[in-house]
C-alpha positions as CSV (number, residue, x, y, z in Angstrom):
1,X,-25.2,2.6,56.2
2,X,-28.3,4.8,55.9
3,X,-29.4,3.0,52.7
4,X,-29.4,-0.3,54.6
5,X,-31.5,1.1,57.4
6,X,-34.1,2.4,55.0
7,X,-34.1,-0.9,53.1
8,X,-34.5,-2.8,56.4
9,X,-37.4,-0.6,57.4
10,X,-39.2,-1.1,54.1
11,X,-38.5,-4.9,54.2
12,X,-39.9,-5.1,57.8
13,X,-43.0,-3.1,56.7
14,X,-43.6,-5.4,53.8
15,X,-43.1,-8.6,55.8
16,X,-45.4,-7.3,58.5
17,X,-48.2,-6.5,56.1
18,X,-47.7,-9.8,54.2
19,X,-48.1,-11.5,57.6
20,X,-51.3,-9.6,58.3
21,X,-52.8,-10.3,54.9
22,X,-51.8,-14.0,55.1
23,X,-53.4,-14.3,58.5
24,X,-56.7,-12.8,57.3
25,X,-56.7,-15.2,54.3
26,X,-56.0,-18.2,56.5
27,X,-58.8,-17.3,59.0
28,X,-61.2,-16.6,56.1
29,X,-60.5,-19.9,54.4
30,X,-60.9,-21.7,57.8
31,X,-64.4,-20.2,58.2
32,X,-65.2,-21.1,54.6
33,X,-64.3,-24.8,55.0
34,X,-66.1,-25.1,58.3
35,X,-69.2,-23.7,56.7
36,X,-68.7,-26.1,53.8
37,X,-68.4,-29.1,56.1
38,X,-71.5,-28.1,58.1
39,X,-73.4,-28.0,54.9
40,X,-72.6,-31.6,53.9
41,X,-75.4,-34.0,54.1
42,X,-75.3,-37.8,54.0
43,X,-76.6,-39.2,50.7
44,X,-79.4,-41.7,51.1
45,X,-78.7,-45.2,49.8
46,X,-75.1,-45.5,51.0
47,X,-74.0,-48.9,52.3
48,X,-73.9,-49.5,56.1
49,X,-70.9,-47.8,57.7
50,X,-70.3,-45.4,54.9
51,X,-70.7,-41.8,55.9
52,X,-70.2,-40.1,52.6
53,X,-68.3,-40.0,49.3
54,X,-65.0,-38.4,48.4
55,X,-64.5,-36.7,45.1
56,X,-60.9,-35.7,44.2
57,X,-59.8,-33.4,41.5
58,X,-56.3,-33.3,40.0
59,X,-54.3,-31.2,42.3
60,X,-55.7,-32.5,45.5
61,X,-58.8,-30.4,45.7
62,X,-62.0,-32.0,46.8
63,X,-65.6,-31.3,47.9
């Protein structure tokens, strides 16, 4: 029974820190993409009604 309690404590500790690290990464990537969006400029010479271009890379990444 004691082994299960120790295992449960370590598992809880690991999940808690994984949650903290994931939250930090999520917030950091949010700030990164907001800064990236704010840096986008409209290219001259686009047709009327077009606000920009979209470039996609295999895997769904863009920008």
